[in-house]
N, C-alpha and C positions, 0 to 999 in steps of 0.2 A: 413328894412333889405335889404342888398345888395347881389346880386348874383355875383359870380366870373366871370370876363370877363373884357371887356373894356367899358368905358362909351362913349357916343357920343363925337366926336371930339369938343373941345372947344378951340378956338384961335389957331387952327392948331396942338394942342397936345392932344393925347389920354391919359387918366389916368387910371391906374389899379384900379378896384373896388374889395375890399377884402370881402369875406363872413364874416358876423358877427354871431357868435353863440348865440343862445338864451338859457338861463339857467333856468331850472325848479328846484326850491329848495324846498325840503320837510323836515321840521323840526318841531317837536311838541313843543319844547322849544322856546317861543316867543323871549326871549332875544338873544339866540344864532342865531335864524333865522334872526333877525334884523341885528345882527352884520355881519353875513356871507353875507346877501343880500347887505348891504351897502358897504362892501369891494368889492364885485363883481361889483356893479354899479360904484364904484369909478374907477375900472379897465376898464370901458367902456362897460360892458355887460348889456343886457336887461334881467332882472330877474323877473320870475313869482314865487311868494311865495305860499306855501301850508302848512297847518298845519298837514296834514297826507297823506298817500298814496292814498286815495280816491280823495282828492282834486287835488293831483298831476296828477292822471290819467285823471280826468275831464279836467284839463288845457291842457294836452298833446292832448287829443281828440279834443278839441276846436282848438288848433293850427294846427293840421294836417287836420281836416275836414273843418272847417269854414275859416281858414286863409290860407290854402293850403301851410303850411310850409313843407319843405323837412326834413325828419327824420335825415339826416346826418348833418343838421344845428342845431339840438337840443341836449342839454346836460342835463342830469338829475343828480342832486346832492341830495342824500337822506340820512337821518338818517337811521340807521338800525332798531332800536327799536322804533316803534310808535304805538299808538292805531289804531285799524282798520287794515288797510293793512300796513305791515312792508315794509322797504326798500327792503328786499329780495323778498317779494311778488310782489312789483312793478317791480323789475328786472325780475322775472319769467314771468310776464304778458307781459312786453315789448319784451322780447326775444321770447315768444310764438307768438307774433304778427309779428315777423321777421322784427322789425324796426331796422335800422342801426343808433341807438342813443347811444351816449357815456354815461355810468353810472358809475362814480367813487364813490365808497363807502369805507370809511376808518375810523374806530373807532378812530385811533390815531389822525387823522386830526380833528375829532370832539372834542377830548380832548384838543387839542392845542387851538382851537377856544374858548372853555369854559374857559381855563386858561387865555387867553387874555381878555375875557369878565369880569372875576373876577378881574383881574388886573386893568382894566379900571374903574370898579366900586369902587375899593379901592382908586385909585388915585382921583376920583371925590369926594369921601367922605373926603379925606385928604385936598383937595383944598378948599372944602366948609366948613371945620371945623372952 
């Protein structure tokens, strides 16, 4: 992870270092989670995957306490309906802890990813037929 600022001068030139956000992804559907995670990784993000809200919170705690991550560098992308703690439960806990962490939740986005996953599965079946 890089922190915003300038790196040491190399060859007489200083280069700008851009902060890289770390994404914590919670999704109980294995196929959808894998699709979203691979899409985010392909875009250059570091992704921590969780099957539910409890795993997500454990990952956040580890990043904040053990790895000394800054909350503003963390993004949580969560399914709304999951077993155990829901995405809304996670949102409530993160907000109560006063963390400055972005948490986009959008059921429409989830439905779009599911449609893409189904299309990819159908294409794979057709190509392997």
